[in-house]
C-alpha positions in Angstrom: 0.4 0.0 -0.4 1.6 4.0 -0.9 1.3 6.2 1.5 -1.1 8.3 -0.5 -3.3 4.7 -0.3 -2.6 4.0 3.7 -3.3 8.6 4.0 -6.8 7.7 2.7 -8.2 5.6 5.8 -6.3 8.0 8.0 -8.6 11.1 6.3 -11.8 10.1 6.3 -11.3 8.3 10.3 -10.6 12.1 10.8 -13.6 13.2 8.8 -15.9 11.1 11.1 -14.3 12.2 14.4 -14.4 15.2 12.5 -18.7 14.9 11.9 -18.8 12.6 14.9 -18.5 15.6 17.8 -20.6 18.0 15.3 -23.6 15.7 16.9 -23.8 13.3 13.4 -23.9 9.4 13.4 -21.7 6.8 11.0 -24.1 4.6 9.8 -21.2 3.2 7.2 -18.4 3.5 5.4 -17.0 2.7 2.1 -19.9 1.6 0.3 -18.3 0.6 -2.7 -20.5 -0.6 -5.8 -19.0 -1.2 -9.6 -19.7 2.3 -10.5 -19.1 4.5 -7.8 -18.5 4.3 -3.5 -19.2 7.1 -1.2 -16.8 7.1 2.0 -19.0 7.5 4.8 -23.0 7.5 5.0 -24.3 9.7 8.6 -27.4 10.7 9.5 -28.2 13.7 10.6 -31.1 14.3 12.5 -34.1 12.3 10.0 -31.6 13.4 7.4 -29.4 10.7 5.6 -25.9 12.5 4.7 -23.7 11.2 1.8 -20.0 12.4 2.4 -17.1 12.7 0.8 -13.5 12.5 1.6 -10.2 14.6 0.5 -7.1 14.6 1.6 -4.8 16.3 -0.8 -0.9 17.0 0.7 -0.7 20.6 -0.6 -2.6 22.2 -3.8 -0.3 21.6 -7.0 -3.5 20.4 -8.9 -5.9 22.7 -7.4 -6.5 21.4 -3.8 -9.2 18.8 -2.8 -11.9 21.1 -3.3 -11.4 20.7 -7.3 -10.8 17.3 -7.3 -14.7 17.0 -7.0 -15.6 16.8 -10.7 -18.9 16.9 -12.0 -18.0 13.1 -13.0 -17.1 12.1 -9.8 -20.4 13.5 -8.1 -22.6 11.5 -10.5 -20.0 8.6 -9.2 -21.4 9.6 -5.8 -24.6 9.7 -6.1 -25.3 6.8 -7.9 -23.6 4.8 -4.9 -26.2 6.9 -2.7 -28.9 5.5 -5.0 -28.0 1.9 -4.4 -27.3 2.7 -0.6 -30.3 3.6 -0.2 -32.3 1.2 -2.4 -30.4 -1.5 0.2 -31.8 0.1 3.1 -35.1 1.2 2.7 -35.7 2.5 6.1 -34.3 5.4 4.8 -36.5 6.0 1.7 -38.3 8.4 3.0 -35.8 10.5 4.4 -34.4 13.6 2.9 -30.6 13.2 1.9 -27.8 15.5 0.8 -24.2 15.4 -0.6 -21.8 17.1 1.9 -18.1 16.9 1.1 -14.8 17.2 3.7 -11.8 17.9 3.0 -8.4 18.0 4.3 -6.1 19.9 2.2 -2.4 20.1 4.5 -3.8 20.8 8.4 -6.4 22.7 7.3 -10.7 20.7 7.1 -13.4 22.1 6.0 -16.5 20.8 5.9 -18.3 21.9 3.1 -22.8 20.4 3.9 -24.7 20.6 1.0 -21.9 20.3 -1.4 -23.7 19.1 -4.6 -27.0 17.6 -5.6 -28.7 15.1 -7.1 -30.7 17.3 -9.3 
């Protein structure tokens, strides 16, 4: 496993702890389907929150936020739809897509970073 691959799980753990400290409850991690993945799935009151965690050690390629392209968003949305289909108890729950960005030592939580519409 490369240093970059090893830092991914660590970044997700940092993000999960940060969100838990702000009242969200992590209910699933690393949900994968053939064409997409969701890093963290949380509950924020009645809302299901699909969280993308992005880590960048430097902004040489635009930083963490720039790496969440429209194509990446589409893959996350697809995975979220599959997760909801498998967890029917949340079928009527409001949903949102958040991002936790780790750029070097800075952590930023973007609520409602993008939508499925």
